[in-house]
C-alpha positions in Angstrom: 113.3 -198.2 84.4 114.1 -194.7 86.1 110.7 -194.2 87.3 111.4 -196.7 90.0 114.1 -194.9 91.6 112.3 -191.7 91.1 111.4 -190.1 94.7 108.2 -187.9 94.3 105.5 -190.9 95.3 107.1 -191.4 98.5 108.5 -188.3 99.2 105.4 -186.2 98.8 103.0 -188.8 100.7 104.0 -192.2 101.0 100.4 -193.8 100.8 98.6 -191.5 98.9 99.1 -191.5 94.8 98.4 -187.8 92.8 94.9 -188.3 92.5 94.2 -187.9 96.3 97.2 -185.6 96.8 95.1 -183.3 94.4 92.2 -183.8 96.1 90.2 -185.9 93.9 87.4 -187.3 95.7 89.1 -188.3 98.5 90.2 -192.0 97.1 93.5 -193.5 96.2 92.0 -195.8 94.5 90.5 -194.7 90.5 86.7 -195.9 90.2 85.0 -193.0 88.0 82.5 -191.1 89.3 79.2 -190.9 86.7 78.3 -193.6 84.7 80.3 -196.9 84.4 83.4 -197.4 84.2 86.0 -198.4 85.9 88.7 -195.2 85.5 88.9 -192.1 83.7 91.9 -191.1 81.4 93.2 -189.2 84.7 93.8 -193.0 86.1 95.6 -194.7 83.6 96.0 -192.3 80.5 97.8 -188.9 80.4 96.0 -186.0 80.5 97.6 -182.3 80.0 97.3 -181.9 83.6 99.0 -185.1 84.4 101.7 -184.8 87.4 105.1 -185.0 86.1 106.2 -188.8 84.9 102.5 -189.7 85.1 102.6 -190.6 81.4 105.7 -192.7 81.7 104.8 -194.6 84.5 101.7 -195.4 82.2 103.7 -196.5 79.2 106.3 -198.8 81.3 103.0 -200.3 83.0 101.5 -201.0 79.2 104.9 -202.6 78.4 105.2 -204.6 81.2 101.9 -206.4 80.7 102.5 -206.7 76.9 106.0 -208.3 77.4 104.6 -210.5 80.5 101.8 -211.7 78.7 104.1 -212.9 75.4 106.3 -214.4 78.1 103.4 -216.7 79.0 102.8 -217.6 75.6 105.7 -219.2 75.1 105.3 -222.9 74.6 101.8 -222.9 75.3 100.9 -225.5 73.6 103.6 -227.8 75.3 101.7 -230.9 76.0 101.3 -231.8 79.6 104.5 -233.4 80.6 106.2 -230.4 82.4 106.9 -230.3 86.0 103.4 -229.9 87.3 101.9 -232.4 84.6 100.0 -234.5 87.1 97.5 -231.3 88.2 97.2 -230.7 84.8 96.3 -233.9 83.5 93.5 -234.3 86.3 92.3 -230.7 85.1 92.6 -231.7 81.4 90.4 -235.1 82.2 88.1 -233.6 83.6 87.4 -230.9 80.2 87.8 -233.8 78.1 85.0 -235.5 79.9 82.7 -233.2 79.9 83.3 -232.6 76.2 83.0 -236.8 75.4 80.1 -237.8 78.0 77.9 -234.7 78.7 78.3 -231.6 80.3 76.9 -232.4 83.5 78.6 -229.4 85.6 78.5 -231.0 89.1 79.8 -234.4 88.4 83.5 -233.9 87.6 85.4 -237.4 86.4 88.6 -238.3 86.3 89.9 -241.0 84.8 92.0 -243.3 87.6 88.4 -244.7 88.8 88.9 -248.1 87.2 85.3 -248.9 85.8 83.6 -246.7 87.8 82.2 -243.3 86.6 85.0 -241.5 88.4 83.4 -238.7 90.1 85.4 -237.0 92.6 84.9 -233.6 94.9 86.6 -230.9 93.4 86.8 -227.0 93.0 83.8 -225.6 91.0 84.7 -226.9 87.8 83.9 -223.4 85.8 87.8 -223.5 84.1 87.5 -226.9 82.6 84.1 -226.8 81.7 84.7 -223.2 79.9 87.8 -225.5 78.2 85.2 -228.4 77.1 83.3 -225.6 75.6 86.1 -224.6 73.5 86.5 -228.1 72.2 83.0 -227.7 70.6 84.5 -225.6 68.1 88.4 -225.8 67.9 89.0 -229.1 68.9 91.0 -230.8 72.0 94.5 -228.8 72.7 96.5 -228.1 75.4 96.7 -224.5 74.6 93.1 -224.3 75.4 93.7 -225.0 78.9 96.5 -222.9 79.5 95.2 -220.1 77.9 92.6 -219.5 80.5 95.9 -218.9 83.2 96.9 -216.3 81.0 93.8 -214.7 80.0 92.9 -214.4 84.1 96.4 -212.8 84.7 96.4 -210.4 81.8 93.3 -209.1 82.9 94.3 -209.3 86.6 97.8 -207.5 86.1 96.6 -203.7 85.6 94.0 -204.2 89.0 97.2 -204.9 90.2 99.1 -202.2 89.3 96.3 -199.9 90.3 96.2 -201.8 94.0 99.8 -201.2 94.9 99.3 -197.9 93.1 96.8 -196.9 95.9 98.8 -197.9 98.7 102.4 -197.6 97.8 102.5 -195.0 94.7 103.5 -195.3 91.6 106.8 -195.7 91.9 106.4 -198.7 93.9 103.7 -200.2 91.8 106.2 -199.9 88.9 108.2 -201.9 90.1 105.6 -204.0 91.9 104.3 -205.2 88.5 107.5 -205.6 87.3 108.7 -208.0 89.9 104.8 -209.5 90.1 104.6 -210.1 86.1 108.0 -212.0 85.7 108.7 -214.0 89.6 109.1 -217.6 88.5 106.4 -219.1 90.3 103.8 -216.8 88.6 105.4 -217.3 85.2 104.5 -221.3 84.9 101.0 -220.8 87.2 100.1 -218.1 84.6 100.5 -220.7 81.5 99.5 -224.2 83.5 95.9 -225.7 82.7 95.4 -225.3 86.7 92.8 -222.8 88.9 95.4 -221.6 90.8 96.5 -218.3 88.7 92.8 -217.6 88.0 91.8 -217.7 91.3 94.6 -215.3 92.3 93.6 -213.2 89.8 90.1 -212.9 90.9 90.9 -212.2 94.6 93.4 -209.2 93.6 90.9 -208.1 91.6 88.4 -208.5 94.2 90.7 -206.0 96.3 91.0 -203.7 94.5 87.2 -203.4 94.1 86.6 -203.5 97.9 88.9 -200.8 98.5 87.3 -198.5 95.8 83.7 -199.2 97.5 85.7 -198.0 100.6 86.5 -195.0 99.2 83.6 -194.0 97.1 80.7 -195.1 99.0 78.9 -196.7 95.5 77.5 -200.3 95.7 78.8 -201.2 91.9 82.4 -201.7 93.1 81.4 -203.8 96.5 79.2 -206.2 94.1 81.9 -206.7 91.7 84.1 -207.2 94.9 82.1 -209.7 96.3 81.6 -211.6 93.1 85.4 -211.7 91.9 86.1 -212.7 95.9 83.5 -215.8 95.2 84.6 -217.1 92.3 88.4 -216.7 93.4 87.4 -219.1 96.6 84.9 -221.0 94.6 87.6 -221.9 92.2 90.3 -222.5 94.7 89.2 -222.5 98.4 92.7 -222.2 100.1 92.0 -218.8 98.3 89.7 -218.2 101.6 93.0 -216.7 103.2 92.3 -213.4 101.3 89.8 -212.9 104.1 92.5 -211.9 106.1 93.3 -208.2 104.4 89.8 -207.7 103.8 89.0 -208.3 107.5 92.3 -206.0 108.6 90.7 -203.0 106.4 87.1 -203.3 107.5 88.1 -203.9 111.5 90.4 -200.8 110.9 87.9 -198.9 110.0 84.8 -199.6 112.4 87.9 -199.0 115.3 88.0 -195.4 114.0 86.1 -193.2 116.7 85.3 -191.0 113.7 85.0 -191.5 110.0 88.3 -191.4 108.6 89.3 -188.7 106.3 89.1 -190.7 102.4 86.6 -193.4 103.6 83.3 -192.3 102.2 81.3 -195.3 103.3 79.7 -194.3 106.9 78.9 -197.2 109.3 75.3 -198.1 108.9 75.7 -198.5 105.1 79.0 -200.9 105.7 77.0 -202.9 107.7 74.2 -203.3 105.2 77.3 -203.5 102.4 79.1 -206.2 104.3 76.5 -208.2 104.9 75.7 -208.4 101.2 79.4 -208.6 100.9 79.7 -212.1 103.0 76.4 -213.5 101.7 77.7 -213.3 97.9 81.6 -213.8 98.6 80.7 -217.5 100.7 77.8 -218.9 100.4 78.1 -220.1 97.0 81.3 -221.7 98.1 79.6 -223.2 101.0 77.1 -224.5 98.9 79.4 -226.3 96.0 81.6 -227.7 98.7 78.9 -229.4 100.2 77.7 -230.5 97.3 81.7 -231.7 96.7 81.6 -233.4 99.6 78.8 -235.2 98.9 80.0 -236.3 95.4 83.4 -237.7 96.8 81.1 -239.5 100.2 79.0 -241.2 97.3 81.1 -242.0 94.3 84.4 -244.0 94.1 87.1 -243.0 94.7 85.7 -241.4 97.1 88.0 -238.6 96.7 88.0 -234.9 97.1 90.9 -232.8 95.6 93.2 -231.3 98.3 91.9 -234.0 100.8 94.4 -234.8 103.2 96.5 -231.5 103.2 95.5 -229.9 106.3 98.0 -231.2 108.7 101.3 -229.7 110.9 104.5 -230.9 109.5 108.0 -230.7 110.7 110.4 -228.0 111.3 112.4 -229.5 108.3 109.6 -229.4 106.3 108.4 -225.9 106.5 112.2 -225.0 106.3 112.5 -226.9 102.5 109.3 -224.7 101.7 110.8 -221.2 102.9 114.3 -222.2 101.2 112.2 -223.1 97.7 110.0 -220.3 98.2 112.4 -218.0 98.6 114.7 -219.0 95.9 113.2 -221.0 93.0 109.6 -219.9 93.5 110.5 -215.8 94.1 114.4 -215.7 93.1 116.6 -214.3 96.0 116.5 -211.5 95.0 113.1 -210.4 95.3 112.8 -212.3 98.6 115.4 -210.1 99.6 114.0 -206.6 98.2 110.5 -207.9 100.1 112.2 -208.7 103.3 113.5 -205.3 102.9 110.2 -203.6 101.6 108.4 -205.2 104.9 110.5 -203.0 107.0 110.2 -199.5 105.0 107.2 -199.8 103.3 104.8 -196.8 104.4 101.9 -198.2 106.4 99.0 -195.3 105.5 95.2 -196.0 105.5 95.2 -199.4 103.1 99.3 -199.8 104.2 99.0 -203.0 106.5 97.0 -204.9 103.5 99.8 -206.9 102.3 101.0 -207.4 106.0 98.0 -209.4 107.5 97.9 -211.5 103.5 101.6 -212.1 104.8 99.9 -213.4 108.1 97.4 -215.2 106.4 99.3 -216.9 104.2 102.0 -217.9 106.7 99.4 -219.4 109.2 98.4 -221.0 105.9 101.2 -222.8 105.3 101.8 -224.1 108.8 98.4 -225.1 109.0 97.9 -226.8 105.3 101.5 -228.4 106.3 101.3 -231.3 104.4 99.1 -230.2 101.3 102.0 -227.2 100.6 104.6 -229.9 99.4 103.1 -228.4 96.1 105.0 -225.1 95.3 101.6 -223.8 93.4 99.9 -223.6 97.1 102.6 -220.7 97.9 101.4 -218.6 94.8 99.9 -215.6 96.7 103.1 -215.0 98.3 103.9 -213.8 95.1 102.1 -210.5 95.0 102.8 -209.8 98.4 106.5 -210.3 97.6 106.1 -207.8 94.8 104.2 -205.5 96.6 106.7 -205.1 99.6 109.7 -205.2 96.9 108.3 -202.5 95.0 107.7 -200.6 98.2 111.3 -201.3 99.0 112.6 -200.2 95.5 110.7 -196.4 96.0 112.2 -196.0 99.3 115.4 -196.0 98.4 114.3 -194.0 95.1 113.3 -191.4 97.4 117.0 -191.3 98.9 119.1 -191.0 95.4 119.2 -187.6 93.7 121.5 -188.4 90.6 119.6 -189.7 87.9 122.6 -191.4 86.7 122.9 -193.2 89.6 118.9 -193.7 89.4 119.0 -195.3 85.8 122.0 -197.4 86.6 120.9 -199.2 89.5 117.3 -199.7 87.9 118.9 -201.3 84.6 121.2 -203.7 87.2 118.3 -204.3 89.1 115.6 -205.2 86.5 118.6 -207.1 84.8 119.5 -209.1 87.8 115.9 -210.3 88.6 115.4 -211.2 84.9 118.3 -213.4 84.6 117.5 -215.0 88.0 113.7 -215.6 87.0 114.7 -217.5 83.6 117.0 -219.1 86.0 114.7 -220.7 88.1 111.5 -221.0 85.4 113.4 -222.8 82.9 113.5 -226.0 84.8 109.7 -226.2 85.1 109.3 -226.3 81.6 111.4 -229.7 81.2 109.6 -232.7 80.2 109.1 -234.7 83.6 106.7 -237.0 82.1 107.3 -237.4 78.7 107.5 -240.9 79.0 104.1 -241.6 80.8 102.7 -239.3 77.4 104.4 -241.8 75.2 103.2 -244.9 76.9 99.8 -243.6 76.8 99.7 -242.7 73.2 101.2 -246.1 72.6 98.2 -247.6 74.4 95.6 -245.2 73.1 96.8 -247.4 69.5 96.8 -250.7 70.7 94.2 -251.1 73.0 90.1 -250.8 72.5 88.5 -248.0 74.0 86.9 -250.0 76.8 90.3 -251.6 77.6 91.1 -250.6 81.7 94.9 -249.9 82.6 96.5 -250.4 85.3 99.1 -247.9 85.5 102.3 -248.3 87.4 103.0 -244.6 87.2 104.1 -242.9 90.8 100.5 -241.6 91.0 100.3 -239.4 87.8 97.6 -239.5 85.6 99.2 -237.9 82.2 99.3 -241.4 81.1 95.8 -241.9 81.5 95.1 -239.2 79.5 97.1 -239.5 76.7 95.6 -242.6 76.6 92.0 -241.3 76.8 91.6 -244.8 78.7 90.4 -245.3 82.3 92.6 -247.3 85.1 93.6 -247.6 88.1 97.0 -246.8 89.3 99.2 -248.9 90.9 99.7 -249.7 93.5 96.1 -248.7 94.2 94.6 -247.7 97.8 91.0 -246.9 98.9 90.7 -245.4 95.1 94.1 -243.4 94.9 97.9 -244.2 94.5 98.9 -246.7 97.3 102.9 -246.0 97.0 105.9 -248.8 96.4 104.8 -251.9 96.9 106.9 -253.7 100.2 107.2 -256.9 97.8 106.1 -259.3 95.5 103.2 -260.9 97.1 101.5 -257.2 97.7 102.0 -255.9 94.3 100.9 -259.3 92.9 97.9 -259.6 95.2 96.9 -256.0 93.9 97.4 -257.0 90.3 95.0 -259.7 90.7 92.8 -258.3 92.6 92.6 -255.0 89.9 92.4 -258.0 87.2 89.2 -259.6 88.8 87.3 -256.4 88.3 88.2 -255.8 84.6 92.1 -254.8 84.2 93.2 -255.6 81.0 96.4 -254.0 80.7 99.3 -253.4 82.7 102.0 -250.7 82.1 105.3 -249.6 83.3 107.5 -246.2 82.6 110.8 -245.7 82.9 110.7 -244.5 86.6 109.2 -248.0 87.6 110.8 -250.6 85.4 113.1 -251.3 88.3 110.0 -252.9 90.0 111.3 -255.8 87.4 114.5 -256.4 88.8 113.1 -255.5 92.1 110.4 -257.8 92.8 111.7 -261.0 90.8 108.5 -262.9 92.0 106.4 -260.3 90.3 108.5 -260.3 87.3 107.7 -264.7 87.3 103.9 -263.9 88.0 103.7 -261.7 84.7 105.7 -264.6 82.4 102.8 -266.2 83.8 99.6 -264.8 83.6 100.2 -261.7 80.6 101.6 -261.1 77.4 104.1 -258.7 76.8 102.9 -256.6 73.3 104.9 -253.3 73.3 108.6 -252.9 74.7 110.5 -249.4 74.6 113.3 -247.8 76.7 110.9 -245.6 78.2 108.0 -248.6 78.9 106.7 -251.8 78.8 103.3 -252.7 78.1 101.5 -255.9 78.9 98.2 -257.8 78.1 96.9 -259.7 80.7 95.0 -262.5 80.1 91.3 -263.2 80.6 90.0 -264.7 84.1 86.7 -266.2 84.9 84.9 -263.9 87.1 
């Protein structure tokens, strides 16, 4: 990847790509004038008057795109038993319930609400809804849900390249795209049936179009940006942090005493545009999340996804998140390069965009301390780190005159990052919930469709998804998982309460079989009130005796 250590973009005009240096509409981000279209052949193709190396950069970007998508297709049909199984099983359950119980878009259902409907407050459920539609034609398969993240990633990657190129130049953009495409956290999120990757992808697309509007002045990119940002926040409420880089650009523009070079939008038009942008980007989310709140208030288990995450934690808690982000999420190499880029990246017209995005993410992690126990909450750090790392590569490249040294260092850097990325992403693919899936499939075989399962599953709903049965987590407290019992008496009381509510079966899996030894009174109670119907090394299933109600 010799382009990375080519100093052309950085040395000539640090914050402007070739299109602007040649006077192309004064806009560093490509938006073709004329009728329609995002880019022209000057932007992504190889015209006869292209600057030296432009075709080379484009070919590398295309190869990165192909390889990045291919990597995410590995194990695309893997069951939801990987490291993030519980979150994916919830989304998959919502999709299947749409498919089996009617496409009631505003009423997403989970499986762990016992004999109630199980309506919950969630993000805008467009992803499980689309998956349910696909189920109509292809049947229920894991690859359908996982493919959504792959598609969104694939669509957004060129926009990320163009966004970074417009801010830091082509050399930085090429390296940034490489880091972004293969960072461990992004690879795994980019093939998981979760809203995080689609939301981030839409946010990146929205940022790109917003900067296009500022440079071009046409309404089309403004509305495309507003729609993309709106969907990003609808799909994942935490994506609202993207307001920080947007606001920094707008404030910086409005604080200028006169219209700066390269900004086409005049102030009156900007005020009108921002009003329209805010209405499109914000109002749908306000309406949906108000509706989701009402659903959670009205229906058992009275749960909203992400509830309780806003909580300050101890310093050790945040230090652990920082360590995890710098190692298994980004790799130490990318973290180091990003830290370097933070100091050496050029700060041109849009150069502080990633700075403010970084500040917003740090504040988000601090404020939503408990919620950030989940690594996917830190996914937006990946494009931020990749952009700064790309800028660092371009900076160092501008200092190297030897072609041999440039090629050698490029290969060494790319190979080192690839090896580290593989080392850190591989454990995420390993099965951590296979026993839950096995128990669920066995329950599906031996129970009737109206059976209600009490699952000692540590709060992981994978067992319900693969059993295709409803039930409760055990222990159950106010509709959600209540943790490990303090003693046998608590476990017995909770089990009997659920039994009276209609529970028919109890299941223990490998991670809770120890309860039967640690709570002898519970084991004795089961011998008197239930029948062991299936015993395997990874699970035990009891049929609860009928009770008079």
